[in-house]
C-alpha positions in Angstrom: 123.2 114.3 127.6 123.9 112.7 124.2 125.9 113.5 121.1 122.9 115.2 119.4 122.7 117.9 122.1 126.5 118.6 121.7 126.5 118.8 118.0 126.3 122.1 116.2 126.2 122.6 112.4 129.1 124.8 111.5 129.1 126.2 108.0 132.9 126.1 108.0 132.7 122.3 108.3 130.0 121.8 105.7 132.5 120.3 103.2 133.1 117.4 105.6 130.9 114.4 106.4 130.6 113.3 110.0 129.8 110.0 111.7 128.2 110.6 115.1 127.8 107.9 117.7 126.9 107.6 121.4 129.0 106.0 124.1 127.4 103.2 126.1 124.7 104.6 128.3 124.4 107.8 126.4 121.6 108.5 123.9 119.5 105.9 122.1 119.9 102.3 121.2 120.8 101.4 117.7 118.5 100.0 115.0 120.0 99.0 111.6 118.0 99.2 108.4 119.9 97.7 105.5 119.0 97.3 101.9 120.9 95.1 99.5 124.6 95.4 100.4 123.6 97.4 103.4 121.6 94.5 104.6 124.5 92.0 104.1 126.7 94.4 106.0 124.2 94.6 108.8 124.2 90.8 109.2 128.0 90.8 109.4 128.1 93.7 111.9 125.5 92.4 114.3 126.9 88.8 114.5 130.4 90.2 115.0 129.2 92.7 117.6 126.4 91.1 119.5 124.2 93.4 121.6 125.2 96.6 119.9 122.2 96.8 117.5 118.8 96.4 119.1 116.6 95.8 116.1 117.7 94.7 112.6 115.9 95.2 109.3 117.3 93.1 106.4 115.9 94.0 103.0 116.6 92.6 99.5 119.9 90.9 99.9 121.6 87.8 98.5 123.2 85.5 101.1 126.5 84.6 99.3 128.5 85.1 96.1 126.9 83.6 93.0 129.6 80.9 92.7 128.9 79.8 96.3 125.2 79.7 95.6 125.7 77.7 92.4 124.2 80.3 90.1 125.7 82.4 87.2 127.8 85.3 88.3 126.5 88.4 86.6 128.7 90.7 88.7 131.8 89.6 86.9 130.3 90.7 83.6 129.2 94.0 84.9 132.6 94.7 86.4 134.3 93.8 83.1 132.1 96.3 81.2 133.0 99.0 83.7 136.7 98.3 83.2 136.6 98.4 79.5 134.0 101.1 78.6 134.5 104.8 79.3 130.8 105.4 79.4 130.0 102.2 81.2 128.2 103.8 84.2 125.8 105.7 81.9 125.0 102.5 80.0 124.7 100.3 83.1 122.4 102.8 84.8 119.6 102.0 82.4 119.7 98.3 83.1 120.1 99.0 86.8 116.9 101.1 86.8 115.1 98.2 85.2 116.3 95.7 87.8 115.8 98.0 90.8 112.3 99.4 90.1 109.2 97.9 88.7 107.9 98.8 85.3 104.7 100.2 86.7 106.5 102.4 89.1 108.9 103.7 86.4 106.0 104.5 84.1 104.1 106.3 86.9 107.0 108.3 88.3 109.1 109.7 85.5 110.5 112.6 87.5 111.7 110.3 90.3 113.1 107.9 87.8 115.1 110.7 86.3 116.3 111.7 89.8 117.5 108.2 90.4 119.1 108.1 87.0 121.2 111.2 87.7 122.2 109.8 91.2 123.3 106.5 89.7 125.4 108.3 87.0 127.5 109.9 89.8 128.8 106.4 90.7 132.5 106.1 89.9 133.7 103.2 87.8 136.2 102.2 90.5 133.4 102.2 93.1 131.1 100.1 90.9 133.9 97.6 90.2 134.8 97.3 93.8 131.1 96.5 94.8 130.9 93.9 92.0 134.1 92.3 93.2 132.9 92.2 96.8 129.7 90.5 95.8 131.6 88.0 93.6 134.3 87.1 96.1 134.3 83.7 97.7 134.5 85.2 101.1 131.1 86.8 100.8 128.8 84.2 102.5 126.3 85.1 105.1 125.0 81.6 105.5 127.3 80.6 108.4 126.2 83.7 110.3 122.5 83.5 110.0 121.8 81.3 113.0 123.7 83.8 115.2 121.5 86.7 114.2 118.8 85.9 116.8 121.3 85.9 119.7 122.9 89.1 118.5 119.9 91.4 118.3 116.6 91.7 120.2 114.6 91.3 117.0 115.0 91.2 113.2 112.7 91.8 110.3 113.1 90.6 106.7 111.7 92.5 103.8 111.8 91.8 100.0 110.4 93.5 97.0 107.8 91.3 95.3 109.4 91.8 91.8 113.0 91.5 92.9 113.9 88.5 90.8 114.4 85.4 93.1 115.2 87.5 96.2 111.9 86.7 97.9 112.7 83.0 97.7 116.3 83.5 98.8 115.2 85.6 101.8 112.7 83.1 102.8 115.5 80.6 103.2 117.4 83.3 105.2 114.3 83.7 107.4 114.2 80.0 108.1 117.9 79.9 109.1 117.6 83.0 111.4 114.5 81.5 113.0 116.3 78.2 113.5 119.0 79.9 115.6 116.7 82.2 117.6 116.2 81.4 121.2 113.4 83.8 122.0 109.7 83.5 121.5 109.6 85.8 118.4 109.7 84.2 115.0 111.1 86.1 112.1 108.7 86.9 109.3 109.4 87.8 105.7 107.4 90.8 104.5 106.8 91.1 100.8 106.4 94.7 99.5 103.8 94.5 96.8 104.8 95.5 93.3 108.3 96.6 94.4 111.7 95.8 93.0 115.2 95.7 94.5 114.9 99.0 96.4 111.4 98.8 97.9 112.0 101.9 100.1 111.6 103.8 96.8 109.0 102.0 94.6 107.2 100.5 97.6 107.8 103.4 100.0 104.3 103.5 101.6 104.2 99.8 102.6 108.0 99.8 103.4 107.7 102.7 105.7 104.6 101.3 107.4 106.2 97.9 108.1 109.6 99.3 109.3 108.0 102.0 111.6 105.7 99.4 113.1 108.7 97.0 113.7 110.8 99.8 115.3 107.9 100.9 117.4 107.7 97.5 118.9 111.1 98.0 120.5 110.6 101.6 121.6 110.3 102.3 125.4 106.7 103.0 126.5 106.1 106.5 127.7 
């Protein structure tokens, strides 16, 4: 028996959000699929909790704060805009859409672009500032953790959108570091999602889904 068989959707509880988890030996093993900050969080989690996550997907993330990487810190400027301007989120949404999704995809999917625009506009200024601060903080540095990823999970897969600025190059270095620390026969590969930007699960959804499902299936029990 696992938590899913015990869980019942109750309309009286619909205003709450629930995190469900299985105790050891109950239910399924965990796979972590993280994009951007979710990918960075995944690297931190698996290296601090070895053996909890079985397979790890790391997509489109930087490996440290800009200052630590020796590049200009754009997060500071974005946070400052959010602090000073009442309509900052609405204005920042447009530049975010351009960074996150390729021009071709935006031109071909106006309805989906509008859906993303409306979702982004629900972001609170405080939440936006907090995320920028986290990415700018000197404590954000995945590099010392990367060689421990291989011993923390059974397998990992790295994915990057082809048009996500310099992220493919950054993640190739990440791949090399993870591979250098791996003790098993499997070598990590970097998969490039053709024509996609920072969120390839959206503007490169077909290839992204194909690659991720194949990777997860490799670790599924044979029946």
